[in-house]
Each structure stands twice: as C-alpha cells, then as structure tokens.
Backbone as CSV, one residue per row, in Angstrom:
resi,resn,N_x,N_y,N_z,CA_x,CA_y,CA_z,C_x,C_y,C_z
1,UNK,78.293,103.187,79.630,79.282,103.775,78.731,80.683,103.529,79.266
2,UNK,81.560,103.089,78.404,82.937,102.822,78.798,83.841,103.973,78.363
3,UNK,84.819,104.265,79.203,85.767,105.344,78.938,87.162,104.757,78.778
4,UNK,87.868,105.186,77.752,89.261,104.789,77.612,90.084,105.514,78.663
5,UNK,91.311,105.061,78.880,92.176,105.709,79.864,92.466,107.152,79.447
6,UNK,92.570,107.381,78.141,92.813,108.737,77.656,91.624,109.641,77.953
7,UNK,90.406,109.128,77.704,89.194,109.913,77.951,89.026,110.180,79.442
8,UNK,89.308,109.192,80.279,89.178,109.380,81.720,90.199,110.400,82.222
9,UNK,91.374,110.380,81.662,92.403,111.350,82.044,91.940,112.769,81.710
10,UNK,91.353,112.934,80.528,90.846,114.249,80.126,89.686,114.691,81.018
11,UNK,88.843,113.741,81.369,87.656,114.038,82.155,88.004,114.399,83.599
12,UNK,88.959,113.690,84.178,89.264,113.837,85.606,90.426,114.761,85.918
13,UNK,91.282,114.988,84.921,92.484,115.787,85.183,93.627,114.967,85.748
14,UNK,93.405,113.650,85.892,94.450,112.739,86.361,95.224,112.234,85.149
15,UNK,96.532,112.266,85.211,97.336,111.897,84.050,97.182,110.417,83.712
16,UNK,97.414,110.082,82.453,97.366,108.688,82.009,98.382,107.860,82.779
17,UNK,99.564,108.437,83.003,100.615,107.726,83.727,100.168,107.391,85.151
18,UNK,99.457,108.325,85.787,98.971,108.074,87.147,97.896,107.000,87.152
19,UNK,96.996,107.033,86.164,95.956,106.003,86.074,96.584,104.622,85.863
20,UNK,97.634,104.561,85.051,98.345,103.299,84.872,98.941,102.835,86.201
21,UNK,99.502,103.781,86.941,100.106,103.457,88.234,99.059,102.955,89.218
22,UNK,97.893,103.605,89.242,96.811,103.166,90.123,96.384,101.742,89.787
23,UNK,96.412,101.406,88.517,96.085,100.047,88.093,97.154,99.079,88.598
24,UNK,98.419,99.457,88.448,99.530,98.586,88.835,99.522,98.267,90.332
25,UNK,99.132,99.236,91.158,99.143,99.010,92.609,97.772,98.552,93.120
26,UNK,96.855,98.257,92.190,95.513,97.758,92.529,94.673,98.776,93.300
27,UNK,94.939,100.041,93.101,94.115,101.072,93.733,92.867,101.336,92.891
28,UNK,93.025,101.378,91.584,91.885,101.577,90.679,92.101,100.720,89.435
29,UNK,91.424,99.578,89.411,91.521,98.681,88.269,90.469,99.072,87.226
30,UNK,90.762,98.910,85.951,89.746,99.165,84.910,88.594,98.177,85.033
31,UNK,87.475,98.519,84.412,86.339,97.588,84.380,86.725,96.341,83.587
32,UNK,87.488,96.566,82.505,87.970,95.446,81.711,89.079,95.936,80.787
33,UNK,89.782,94.973,80.195,90.838,95.274,79.234,90.363,94.851,77.852
34,UNK,90.531,95.730,76.897,90.111,95.426,75.544,91.250,94.908,74.699
35,UNK,91.141,95.107,73.403,92.195,94.688,72.483,93.485,95.424,72.798
36,UNK,94.607,94.740,72.579,95.930,95.310,72.849,96.085,95.725,74.311
37,UNK,95.268,95.084,75.176,95.330,95.342,76.626,94.935,96.767,76.986
38,UNK,94.132,97.444,76.147,93.660,98.795,76.448,92.746,98.757,77.666
39,UNK,92.839,99.782,78.494,92.025,99.862,79.701,90.710,100.591,79.402
40,UNK,89.615,100.066,79.989,88.307,100.704,79.844,87.660,100.823,81.228
41,UNK,87.068,101.989,81.479,86.477,102.292,82.777,84.990,102.597,82.629
42,UNK,84.194,102.133,83.608,82.756,102.390,83.599,82.368,103.199,84.837
43,UNK,81.073,103.354,85.056,80.593,104.224,86.138,81.200,103.877,87.496
44,UNK,81.275,102.600,87.808,81.819,102.166,89.100,83.245,102.681,89.311
45,UNK,84.061,102.607,88.258,85.446,103.056,88.376,85.538,104.585,88.443
46,UNK,84.637,105.270,87.724,84.632,106.737,87.789,84.284,107.220,89.196
47,UNK,83.296,106.566,89.812,82.915,106.938,91.173,84.043,106.632,92.161
48,UNK,84.752,105.537,91.930,85.859,105.192,92.813,87.011,106.187,92.650
49,UNK,87.253,106.622,91.408,88.288,107.624,91.184,87.922,108.932,91.876
50,UNK,86.639,109.266,91.863,86.203,110.466,92.577,86.539,110.353,94.060
51,UNK,86.312,109.182,94.650,86.642,108.970,96.055,88.141,109.138,96.290
52,UNK,88.936,108.582,95.395,90.393,108.699,95.523,90.810,110.166,95.509
53,UNK,90.221,110.929,94.601,90.567,112.346,94.497,90.122,113.128,95.724
54,UNK,88.966,112.772,96.279,88.522,113.418,97.517,89.525,113.156,98.642
55,UNK,89.933,111.902,98.775,90.884,111.570,99.843,92.250,112.207,99.596
56,UNK,92.621,112.365,98.332,93.887,113.049,98.023,93.796,114.516,98.418
57,UNK,92.632,115.120,98.216,92.430,116.505,98.634,92.560,116.652,100.145
58,UNK,92.274,115.582,100.867,92.394,115.586,102.321,93.799,115.186,102.764
59,UNK,94.710,115.065,101.790,96.126,114.807,102.056,96.404,113.414,102.610
60,UNK,95.520,112.453,102.327,95.782,111.083,102.757,96.760,110.427,101.782
61,UNK,97.746,109.672,102.286,98.668,108.963,101.390,97.954,107.823,100.677
62,UNK,98.510,107.394,99.556,97.853,106.385,98.731,97.634,105.070,99.468
63,UNK,98.584,104.660,100.297,98.411,103.385,100.991,97.236,103.424,101.961
64,UNK,96.991,104.598,102.569,95.846,104.738,103.467,94.534,104.739,102.682
65,UNK,94.536,105.413,101.527,93.341,105.429,100.677,93.001,104.010,100.234
66,UNK,94.031,103.253,99.900,93.826,101.884,99.450,93.168,101.042,100.541
67,UNK,93.600,101.219,101.775,93.018,100.469,102.893,91.551,100.845,103.089
68,UNK,91.249,102.138,102.984,89.872,102.600,103.184,88.946,102.031,102.113
69,UNK,89.359,102.136,100.851,88.504,101.698,99.753,88.339,100.179,99.724
70,UNK,89.348,99.465,100.225,89.294,97.999,100.208,88.521,97.430,101.390
71,UNK,88.199,98.272,102.356,87.498,97.802,103.551,86.076,97.349,103.223
72,UNK,85.649,96.278,103.881,84.279,95.779,103.686,83.246,96.782,104.195
73,UNK,83.684,97.687,105.080,82.772,98.657,105.677,82.671,99.952,104.870
74,UNK,83.426,100.025,103.756,83.408,101.264,102.974,82.049,101.452,102.309
75,UNK,81.496,102.647,102.464,80.196,102.990,101.895,80.328,104.330,101.184
76,UNK,80.014,104.371,99.883,80.225,105.589,99.092,79.413,106.764,99.627
77,UNK,78.167,106.537,99.978,77.320,107.643,100.438,77.830,108.184,101.771
78,UNK,78.175,107.288,102.683,78.726,107.730,103.966,80.028,108.494,103.754
79,UNK,80.848,108.008,102.823,82.118,108.680,102.546,81.884,110.085,102.000
80,UNK,80.919,110.211,101.083,80.608,111.521,100.512,80.107,112.484,101.584
81,UNK,79.270,111.983,102.487,78.785,112.832,103.575,79.937,113.270,104.467
82,UNK,80.872,112.370,104.693,82.046,112.706,105.498,82.888,113.778,104.811
83,UNK,83.081,113.628,103.490,83.824,114.641,102.729,83.132,115.997,102.843
84,UNK,81.798,115.979,102.762,81.030,117.228,102.823,81.242,117.931,104.156
85,UNK,81.216,117.166,105.244,81.416,117.758,106.577,82.781,118.422,106.677
86,UNK,83.803,117.736,106.163,85.158,118.283,106.220,85.270,119.538,105.369
87,UNK,84.690,119.515,104.172,84.743,120.678,103.290,84.016,121.866,103.905
88,UNK,82.869,121.607,104.528,82.135,122.693,105.172,82.941,123.287,106.320
89,UNK,83.685,122.422,107.032,84.511,122.908,108.132,85.635,123.801,107.628
90,UNK,86.052,123.544,106.382,87.129,124.350,105.808,86.628,125.638,105.159
91,UNK,85.308,125.752,104.992,84.756,126.935,104.330,85.091,128.213,105.092
92,UNK,85.035,128.123,106.429,85.294,129.306,107.238,86.713,129.803,107.020
93,UNK,87.659,128.872,107.045,89.060,129.271,106.843,89.265,129.815,105.432
94,UNK,88.640,129.184,104.440,88.762,129.671,103.070,88.174,131.073,102.932
95,UNK,87.034,131.305,103.572,86.400,132.629,103.534,87.318,133.686,104.142
96,UNK,87.988,133.304,105.248,88.891,134.255,105.893,90.098,134.553,105.009
97,UNK,90.568,133.545,104.286,91.689,133.770,103.374,91.284,134.686,102.220
98,UNK,90.079,134.474,101.683,89.587,135.335,100.605,89.430,136.765,101.108
99,UNK,88.907,136.909,102.315,88.762,138.240,102.909,90.124,138.906,103.071
100,UNK,91.125,138.122,103.474,92.477,138.657,103.628,93.026,139.130,102.290
101,UNK,92.782,138.342,101.230,93.250,138.730,99.893,92.606,140.045,99.459
102,UNK,91.290,140.148,99.641,90.573,141.363,99.241,91.098,142.589,99.996
103,UNK,91.318,142.431,101.307,91.826,143.550,102.107,93.221,143.967,101.653
104,UNK,94.045,142.969,101.341,95.415,143.267,100.918,95.426,143.986,99.577
105,UNK,94.560,143.566,98.653,94.470,144.246,97.352,94.083,145.705,97.549
106,UNK,93.072,145.957,98.397,92.647,147.335,98.665,93.763,148.131,99.326
107,UNK,94.511,147.460,100.202,95.630,148.120,100.880,96.691,148.540,99.858
108,UNK,97.034,147.638,98.954,98.072,147.926,97.956,97.622,149.004,96.966
109,UNK,96.304,149.066,96.730,95.775,150.102,95.835,95.588,151.434,96.541
110,UNK,95.771,151.431,97.861,95.594,152.651,98.633,94.146,152.986,98.897
111,UNK,93.237,152.032,98.631,91.812,152.289,98.805,91.405,152.195,100.280
112,UNK,92.006,151.267,101.000,91.675,151.084,102.412,92.872,150.461,103.115
113,UNK,93.480,151.200,104.026,94.647,150.720,104.734,94.219,149.701,105.793
114,UNK,95.002,148.637,105.922,94.713,147.619,106.929,95.909,147.475,107.855
115,UNK,95.649,146.954,109.052,96.736,146.679,109.974,97.570,145.534,109.416
116,UNK,98.884,145.645,109.584,99.764,144.647,108.990,99.487,143.239,109.514
117,UNK,99.067,143.119,110.779,98.818,141.775,111.294,97.597,141.122,110.651
118,UNK,96.757,141.935,109.987,95.574,141.375,109.344,95.898,140.652,108.041
119,UNK,97.068,140.941,107.473,97.395,140.315,106.190,97.728,138.834,106.356
120,UNK,97.856,138.379,107.602,98.140,136.968,107.847,96.924,136.212,108.362
121,UNK,95.777,136.848,108.386,94.561,136.223,108.896,94.173,135.036,108.019
122,UNK,93.949,133.912,108.654,93.490,132.730,107.929,94.571,131.729,107.601
123,UNK,95.842,132.138,107.745,96.916,131.205,107.434,97.144,130.247,108.601
124,UNK,97.595,129.028,108.289,97.849,128.020,109.310,99.234,128.215,109.898
125,UNK,99.285,128.470,111.208,100.579,128.616,111.872,101.363,127.306,111.825
126,UNK,100.644,126.198,111.835,101.311,124.893,111.818,102.144,124.728,110.557
127,UNK,101.560,125.104,109.418,102.304,124.952,108.172,103.449,125.953,108.071
128,UNK,103.321,127.096,108.712,104.389,128.078,108.680,105.603,127.582,109.451
129,UNK,105.383,126.737,110.447,106.461,126.302,111.326,107.013,124.920,110.984
130,UNK,106.349,124.191,110.108,106.691,122.786,109.928,108.115,122.587,109.422
131,UNK,108.583,123.439,108.504,109.917,123.278,107.959,110.977,123.647,108.997
132,UNK,110.710,124.724,109.754,111.641,125.100,110.804,111.727,123.993,111.855
133,UNK,110.605,123.420,112.219,110.597,122.348,113.211,111.394,121.139,112.726
134,UNK,111.284,120.848,111.436,112.044,119.729,110.890,113.537,119.962,111.054
135,UNK,113.984,121.160,110.706,115.406,121.458,110.811,115.886,121.358,112.255
136,UNK,115.082,121.853,113.164,115.442,121.785,114.584,115.536,120.333,115.039
137,UNK,114.568,119.504,114.599,114.571,118.089,114.972,115.793,117.376,114.416
138,UNK,116.324,117.875,113.295,117.506,117.278,112.697,118.794,117.793,113.342
139,UNK,118.665,118.620,114.374,119.830,119.090,115.106,120.439,120.364,114.569
140,UNK,119.719,121.042,113.671,120.235,122.298,113.126,120.027,123.410,114.153
141,UNK,121.080,124.156,114.405,121.005,125.248,115.380,119.982,126.290,114.927
142,UNK,119.109,126.761,115.834,118.127,127.791,115.467,118.752,129.026,114.833
143,UNK,120.010,129.320,115.181,120.668,130.480,114.581,120.899,130.272,113.090
144,UNK,121.084,128.985,112.696,121.250,128.668,111.273,119.936,128.907,110.537
145,UNK,118.830,128.493,111.178,117.512,128.709,110.583,117.260,130.193,110.398
146,UNK,117.640,130.972,111.401,117.472,132.422,111.316,118.291,132.982,110.156
147,UNK,119.491,132.446,109.986,120.355,132.895,108.888,119.745,132.553,107.530
148,UNK,119.161,131.327,107.430,118.518,130.914,106.181,117.360,131.835,105.847
149,UNK,116.533,132.101,106.873,115.380,132.979,106.659,115.809,134.367,106.206
150,UNK,116.883,134.872,106.814,117.354,136.210,106.436,117.940,136.204,105.034
151,UNK,118.481,135.038,104.619,119.083,134.929,103.293,118.031,134.973,102.193
152,UNK,116.907,134.295,102.416,115.929,134.161,101.340,114.823,135.221,101.386
153,UNK,114.707,135.918,102.523,113.597,136.865,102.619,113.746,138.024,101.642
154,UNK,114.977,138.288,101.203,115.205,139.382,100.263,115.397,138.899,98.830
155,UNK,115.112,137.610,98.603,115.211,137.109,97.240,114.229,137.852,96.345
156,UNK,114.682,138.138,95.130,113.805,138.777,94.163,112.911,137.730,93.508
157,UNK,111.899,138.204,92.810,111.006,137.295,92.093,111.792,136.452,91.098
158,UNK,112.755,137.075,90.417,113.561,136.347,89.433,114.384,135.242,90.092
159,UNK,114.890,135.496,91.299,115.666,134.485,92.008,114.794,133.295,92.390
160,UNK,113.569,133.576,92.873,112.651,132.498,93.209,112.267,131.695,91.970
161,UNK,112.006,132.388,90.862,111.619,131.704,89.632,112.771,130.851,89.097
162,UNK,113.998,131.370,89.213,115.167,130.618,88.758,115.342,129.347,89.582
163,UNK,115.124,129.473,90.897,115.245,128.306,91.771,114.157,127.275,91.455
164,UNK,112.928,127.751,91.201,111.836,126.839,90.854,112.112,126.139,89.524
165,UNK,112.632,126.889,88.567,112.932,126.307,87.264,113.977,125.207,87.411
166,UNK,114.994,125.468,88.239,116.033,124.468,88.469,115.443,123.203,89.088
167,UNK,114.589,123.380,90.090,113.957,122.231,90.744,113.072,121.467,89.765
168,UNK,112.282,122.190,88.972,111.397,121.547,87.988,112.195,120.688,87.011
169,UNK,113.344,121.200,86.578,114.169,120.467,85.618,114.745,119.200,86.239
170,UNK,115.187,119.298,87.493,115.746,118.126,88.176,114.676,117.052,88.338
171,UNK,113.488,117.439,88.802,112.432,116.458,89.050,111.903,115.867,87.746
172,UNK,111.868,116.666,86.689,111.420,116.149,85.396,112.402,115.096,84.874
173,UNK,113.700,115.351,85.067,114.712,114.390,84.622,114.684,113.120,85.474
174,UNK,114.377,113.275,86.773,114.239,112.093,87.626,113.036,111.254,87.187
175,UNK,111.944,111.926,86.816,110.763,111.207,86.319,111.103,110.452,85.031
176,UNK,111.883,111.076,84.156,112.314,110.407,82.930,113.176,109.195,83.249
177,UNK,114.019,109.330,84.284,114.879,108.218,84.687,114.060,107.023,85.143
178,UNK,112.967,107.299,85.848,112.085,106.213,86.289,111.496,105.501,85.081
179,UNK,110.994,106.262,84.119,110.378,105.681,82.926,111.393,104.921,82.076
180,UNK,112.663,105.318,82.190,113.720,104.642,81.436,114.212,103.382,82.152
181,UNK,113.707,103.149,83.369,114.091,101.956,84.109,115.405,102.074,84.845
182,UNK,115.893,103.294,85.036,117.152,103.474,85.757,116.937,103.250,87.251
183,UNK,117.973,102.825,87.934,117.888,102.583,89.369,118.350,103.833,90.130
184,UNK,117.948,103.992,91.401,118.362,105.155,92.186,119.870,105.292,92.319
185,UNK,120.596,104.162,92.271,122.055,104.243,92.434,122.805,104.439,91.129
186,UNK,122.109,104.489,89.996,122.777,104.663,88.711,123.499,106.009,88.646
187,UNK,124.598,106.099,87.912,125.366,107.346,87.822,124.531,108.529,87.335
188,UNK,123.647,108.270,86.369,122.821,109.362,85.846,121.910,109.941,86.927
189,UNK,121.309,109.060,87.711,120.395,109.510,88.769,121.174,110.193,89.884
190,UNK,122.314,109.634,90.243,123.112,110.235,91.310,123.648,111.614,90.908
191,UNK,123.881,111.822,89.622,124.285,113.148,89.151,123.154,114.155,89.353
192,UNK,121.921,113.696,89.148,120.760,114.568,89.384,120.593,114.853,90.873
193,UNK,120.862,113.863,91.713,120.763,114.073,93.161,121.861,115.025,93.627
194,UNK,123.012,114.971,92.986,124.075,115.933,93.303,123.605,117.351,93.000
195,UNK,122.913,117.523,91.878,122.354,118.835,91.539,121.292,119.238,92.559
196,UNK,120.504,118.262,93.008,119.484,118.528,94.032,120.137,118.963,95.337
197,UNK,121.220,118.284,95.714,121.916,118.643,96.951,122.475,120.064,96.859
198,UNK,123.101,120.381,95.734,123.678,121.718,95.561,122.591,122.790,95.576
199,UNK,121.421,122.453,95.037,120.297,123.389,95.091,119.863,123.598,96.540
200,UNK,119.872,122.514,97.326,119.490,122.597,98.735,120.438,123.494,99.520
201,UNK,121.722,123.491,99.138,122.710,124.279,99.888,122.509,125.782,99.733
202,UNK,121.630,126.191,98.837,121.304,127.623,98.755,120.526,128.065,99.989
203,UNK,119.908,127.091,100.661,119.102,127.388,101.841,119.813,126.995,103.132
204,UNK,120.436,125.801,103.137,121.170,125.314,104.295,122.092,124.200,103.838
205,UNK,123.045,123.800,104.699,124.037,122.792,104.325,123.759,121.505,105.098
206,UNK,123.080,120.530,104.477,122.785,119.285,105.191,124.028,118.395,105.311
207,UNK,124.154,117.665,106.426,125.137,116.604,106.527,124.456,115.290,106.145
208,UNK,125.170,114.171,106.345,124.610,112.887,105.929,123.271,112.611,106.613
209,UNK,123.252,112.762,107.939,122.043,112.432,108.692,120.870,113.337,108.329
210,UNK,121.144,114.626,108.190,120.043,115.553,107.929,119.549,115.464,106.484
211,UNK,120.430,115.061,105.543,119.973,114.892,104.154,119.090,113.649,104.056
212,UNK,119.470,112.591,104.782,118.607,111.414,104.859,117.296,111.785,105.548
213,UNK,117.408,112.604,106.605,116.209,113.066,107.302,115.296,113.857,106.389
214,UNK,115.885,114.646,105.493,115.098,115.423,104.537,114.327,114.492,103.608
215,UNK,114.976,113.413,103.181,114.294,112.457,102.294,113.111,111.804,103.011
216,UNK,113.269,111.532,104.307,112.181,110.952,105.085,111.063,111.972,105.315
217,UNK,111.471,113.213,105.505,110.495,114.282,105.713,109.612,114.443,104.484
218,UNK,110.204,114.374,103.287,109.419,114.434,102.060,108.322,113.371,102.082
219,UNK,108.654,112.160,102.551,107.719,111.049,102.541,106.669,111.147,103.644
220,UNK,106.995,111.893,104.695,106.107,111.917,105.852,105.070,113.023,105.813
221,UNK,105.265,114.004,104.907,104.325,115.129,104.898,103.477,115.114,103.628
222,UNK,102.153,115.183,103.764,101.247,115.064,102.607,101.431,116.153,101.560
223,UNK,101.893,117.343,101.954,102.114,118.401,100.971,103.149,117.971,99.937
224,UNK,104.217,117.345,100.432,105.259,116.892,99.512,104.789,115.691,98.706
225,UNK,104.052,114.793,99.320,103.545,113.627,98.593,102.667,114.072,97.425
226,UNK,101.809,115.025,97.677,100.925,115.530,96.625,101.738,116.202,95.513
227,UNK,102.750,116.975,95.918,103.583,117.703,94.956,104.322,116.736,94.037
228,UNK,105.009,115.743,94.630,105.802,114.821,93.822,104.913,113.860,93.028
229,UNK,103.784,113.472,93.594,102.880,112.560,92.899,102.344,113.192,91.623
230,UNK,102.190,114.521,91.628,101.703,115.224,90.436,102.732,115.173,89.305
231,UNK,104.004,115.026,89.664,105.060,114.950,88.654,105.172,113.531,88.115
232,UNK,105.233,112.576,89.046,105.291,111.162,88.684,104.881,110.365,89.916
233,UNK,103.964,109.409,89.778,103.461,108.691,90.954,104.516,107.881,91.699
234,UNK,105.659,107.623,91.086,106.722,106.871,91.750,107.899,107.757,92.164
235,UNK,107.790,109.062,91.915,108.935,109.932,92.124,109.351,110.027,93.585
236,UNK,108.401,110.116,94.496,108.737,110.338,95.895,109.603,109.203,96.456
237,UNK,109.194,107.969,96.242,109.969,106.828,96.733,111.331,106.770,96.042
238,UNK,111.332,107.047,94.770,112.565,107.008,93.979,113.544,108.082,94.452
239,UNK,113.050,109.310,94.641,113.882,110.413,95.102,114.452,110.120,96.479
240,UNK,113.611,109.624,97.372,114.045,109.331,98.735,115.154,108.286,98.747
241,UNK,114.971,107.230,97.969,115.984,106.174,97.901,117.298,106.704,97.339
242,UNK,117.201,107.525,96.308,118.407,108.075,95.678,119.129,109.045,96.616
243,UNK,118.374,109.828,97.370,118.980,110.760,98.323,119.734,110.015,99.421
244,UNK,119.178,108.904,99.896,119.832,108.117,100.936,121.150,107.534,100.427
245,UNK,121.145,107.034,99.191,122.364,106.493,98.594,123.409,107.591,98.468
246,UNK,122.993,108.760,97.999,123.911,109.892,97.847,124.505,110.289,99.191
247,UNK,123.672,110.367,100.207,124.129,110.776,101.537,125.150,109.787,102.092
248,UNK,124.879,108.492,101.934,125.788,107.475,102.452,127.138,107.515,101.747
249,UNK,127.117,107.824,100.451,128.344,107.770,99.673,129.112,109.090,99.624
250,UNK,128.391,110.220,99.729,129.039,111.508,99.481,129.139,112.436,100.693
251,UNK,128.311,112.231,101.698,128.195,113.248,102.750,128.751,112.811,104.101
252,UNK,129.558,111.761,104.124,130.033,111.228,105.397,130.862,112.232,106.182
253,UNK,131.644,113.045,105.506,132.568,113.945,106.220,132.061,115.364,106.326
254,UNK,130.837,115.618,105.802,130.313,116.965,105.860,129.682,117.236,107.221
255,UNK,129.748,118.470,107.669,129.139,118.852,108.943,128.152,119.944,108.691
256,UNK,127.155,120.017,109.577,126.100,121.006,109.408,126.516,122.314,110.044
C-alpha cells in the first residue's frame, strides 16, 4: 500500500513541509514519484521514518541520524532493541517525575504535605544549569545571571504567556520568510531579528560576541534543535545566520 505525503503526515504527526525537507536532504526519499511529481511512500519508508522519529526523541541532530541510517552496518531490529534499552533506562526517571507530580498535587490540595525538596525529585540538574553555564562561558558575570533570575522569578503567568506569544510570532514570521525565499540579510528578516534581540534583552543584554554565541548555542543543544525544527526544518540555520549578521552590523559598540 502506498501513502501520499499528506496521508503520511496525518499518520505520523510529521508535517508535510518536514517530509518535503527530509526528501530534499536525502534523509527520507519517497518510494516513487507519481503524476505531477507527487510523493508516495511504502512500508520501507514508513519504517525508516519511525527510525528517524526514534532518533529525534533521543535528541540526535539530523546530520547524525543521516549518517546512522546510511551506514552499511545499520540494522532495523538491532536499532529497535537499542531504542528499547534506552527507553527502559528512562522509565525510572519518568516514574519518579510522575510520583513528584502526584505528591505535589496532593500537597496543593492539602491532602498530604511533602517536604519542599521533594518537589524537585526526578528533574535533571544538568538541564537546570545549562543556560546559566552558557552565559558564564560567554563571559557574563554571575551577578548578572543572579539579577536575571531574580527578575523573571516573579513573572506572572500573563507575563510568561505574553513573552511566549511574542516569540511564537517572531519565529512564525521567520518561517514565512524562508518559504518566501528571503535571505538572512534581507531588511525584512533583520527587522525580525531586531525584535528577537529586544525580546532577549528582557532577560539579559547580549553584546556582539555573546549574541553570536547565543546563535551557536541554539545549534549546539538538541532541545533547541527539536524546538525550532518543529516550527520549520530550516529555521535553526536561518535564525543563526541572521543573528550573526545582526550582531556584526548592530552590536559592535554594545557592552554586556
């Protein structure tokens, strides 16, 4: 049975635009092209897409996934067994997080009081520190980080939602710019990056080097790759390039 790109998108939850992108970079080619160059996928491609999604869940970047799948030594059954081992290893942490949620709900309802340190059980300390470590590596004084944390810790739900809405709008417009064929240095795109920079200053004030560093950080961490890839498969590279251009042209005299 052959599946159209639209049907495969509905079946897998992967957007049509992403499937087109996977075809363009030779990560997942259709079984064949029909009339009007329509893409059609069969069992082999569905199984390969499943592998891609498994590796994406493990936070592997697309170029690494491509190398793995293209290897002569790649074996689907061995890969599935490997995925299973990793998922089972994560079950314990997931169980602890669920237990933490249940305890916190009971605590908030007054049904069973818990020690405050228990509400953080199961969370990864590494992920809690990664953003602070980045700022420190970029030469930002720890006192500035402390100031940022104190600034946002009292943000209301409405303030967080407003900030998210602003970010969503900027990234959606950048995705549209990509589809329109605009370049990262175009005035329209640079205006969006200016809005992105101003949004960033609500948390801290990057200089040229640290704003470029931020663009590299987006590319180096799988959490951000997954986030931007969900918006548009080319957004991360496009955003990074545009941020570097903005930093070189606009941030030369700014200090952190």
